[in-house]
Each structure stands twice: as structure tokens, then as C-alpha cells.
C-alpha positions, 0 to 999 in steps of 0.5 A: 372789761376789767374784773372791777367793771364786771363786778360792778355790773353784776352788783347793779343787776343783783340790786335791781333784781332785789328791788323788783322782787321787794317792790312786787311783793310789797304791792301784792301783799297790800291787796285786801282780797281773800284769795290773793294771799294764797296766790301771793304766797305761792308766787313768792315761793317760786320767785324765791326759788328762782333767786336761790338758784340764780344766786347759787349758780353764780359762784360755781359758774364763775369758778368753773370758767376760771378753772377751765381758763387757768387749766388751758393756760397751764396746758399751753405753758407746760404740755407735758403735765397734761395728765396731772392738770386735767385730773386736778381740773376735773376734780375741782370742777366736780367740787364746784358743780356740787355747790351748784347742785346744792343750790338746785336742791334748796330751790326745789325745797323752797318751791315744792316743800315749804 
């Protein structure tokens, strides 16, 4: 598959998830029962936390995969530079992983604090 095909499929999945989220919150918000508002707000918080974590982990996952693949490609072409390539790869992966951890912190804040 090409990168364009993967990007289109990812966009379609993201739009379908957003449509399902909007449809479910619209239907749940239209109910008139007094007790449902608390449950609707609680469920919307956890759905938002899940979406935040999913979207926030997508970029670092792609970045880490790309970094690892390019590092292996570089090692195959120039095995003598293994130490420098590995050091730089681990450093870049740590920075990408930090962004995923920020998404996790935001998801936890949405779910349990707000």
C-alpha cells in the first residue's frame, strides 16, 4: 500500500469515529430524564479521554515506526556507524514517546479531573 492509501484509510476511520461520537452524544443529550444527564456527561468524558489518547498516540506511533525503520535501513547501508545511529535513534524515540505520554496525561485529566 502507498502512503496516500494509508492516509485516506486513516482519515476515513477517524471521520467515522467522529461521526459515531457526535451521533451518540446527540441522541443521549436529547433524552429528558433527570438522571441521564449525569451519566451522559460521565460517558462523554470517558469517550473524550479515549479519543484524546487514540489521536494523541497516533503521531508518536507513526514517528517511532518510521524512526526504527530508517535506523535499520541506515545500519544496513553503513554498519560501522552503528553506535552513532543507535544513540540518535534512541534519543529521537524518547522524544516521540514523550509526546504520547503527554496525550496520556491529558486523557487522564479529562477522565478523572474535569
